N, C-alpha and C positions, 0 to 999 in steps of 0.2 A: 610377242608374249603379252598376255593380258595383264593389266594393272592388278586385277584381283588376285590372279595366280601369284604374282611376284610379292604381293603384300601378305599372303597367308603365312609364310615363314616368319615374316617380321612380326605379325600379330602373335604367333606362337612364342617367339622370343620375348616379346613384351609381356605376355601372360606369365611366363616363367619368372620374369623379373618381379612382377607385382606379387605373385604368390610368395616368393621368398621375402620380399619387402614386408608384407603384412605378417607373415609368420615370424620374422625377426622382431618386429615391433611388439607383437603379442607376447613373445617370450621375454623381451626386455622389460615390458611393463610388469609382467608376472614376477620376474626376478626382483624387481624393485619392491613391489607390493609384498612379496613374501620375505623381504629382508635379506635376500641372498647377496645383494649388493646395494649399498647406500647410493642414492642419486648423485651426491657430491663426488663419489668415487669414479663416476663415468661422465660427469658433466662436460669435461673438455676432451672427450674421446679417449680417455685413459683406458688401457686394456685390462679392465678389472671385471669384465663380465664372466659369468660361469662358462665353463668349456662348451656346453651345448649351444648356448646363445652365441658365443664366438664362432662356432662352427657354422651355424646358419648365417650369421652375419658375413662371414668370409665367402660363403656360397653366393650370397646376394651381391656382395661387392664385385665378385668375379663376373657377374652379369653386366657390370658397368664398364668393363675394360675392353676386351676385344669386340664385344657386340657393338660398341660405338662405331668401330670401323665398318662393321656389317651394315648398320643403319645408314651411314653416310654413303656407302657403296650402292646400296639398293636405290636410294634416292637419286644418286648420280646416274645409275644405269637406266632408271625410268625416265629421268629428264632428258637424257641424251639418246634415248631409244636404242641402247645397246643391250638391253635385257633380252634374253632368249631362254630356250629350254635348258641349255647348258648351265646358265647362271641359276635357273630355278632348281635344278638338281643339286648344284653345289650349295645353294642357299639352304635347302632342306638338310643336306649333309652337315653343314655348319650348325644349324639349329639342333639337329639330333645330337650332335656331339656336345652341345651345351647342356641339353637335358641329361644325357648320360653322365657328363662331368658333374653336374649338380647332384645327381642321384648318388654317385660315388662319394662326393664330398659330404653328403648328408647321412650316409650310412657307414660304410667301412672307413672312409676317408683315407684309403691307402694311396699314397702318392705314386707308387708303382703301377697302380691301375688308372689313376687320374691323369698322369702325365701323357701316356700314349693317346688317350681320348682327346685331351687338349691339343696335342700335336696334330691329330687328324683334322680337327676343326680349324686350327691355325693354317695348316697347309691348304685346305679347301678355300679359306678366306683369302689367302695370298694369291691362289690361282684365280679367284674371281677378280681381284684387283688387277692382276696381270692381264687378264682377258679384256676387261673394260678399258684399261689404260692403252693396251695395244690397239683395240678397235678405235678409240678416240684419236690416237696418234696417226693411224692410217687415214682416218676421215679428215683430219686436219692437214695432212701432208699430201693426200691423194688427190 
């Protein structure tokens, strides 16, 4: 599997994270400037942001949780040459699930809709780890 192909889902995930980061920052600054929340009320990460800012912030922070396992896995798979088309498809599945999860989070924010999408991505990511760990185990013991 080419390095470029394996990095495309990583770049897509990074792009989503940066979009949410900058969106969150713009809304936070706007909320402070408009007097919706005084700066001292959030200076130590107190949960005093307006609901929409918190919603976007939560969507952003979600991109720093399970995606961390994704980033590490892709690097490991590339370094150990265990990346293949199966991992590529599962990578795109994971990243697609993160985009859909973020979309739900930013629109209806219905947990009943978000949870299954999260689970699909988490299962795909777990399968990727199992595949890479299995391949490395076989390579080391074989």
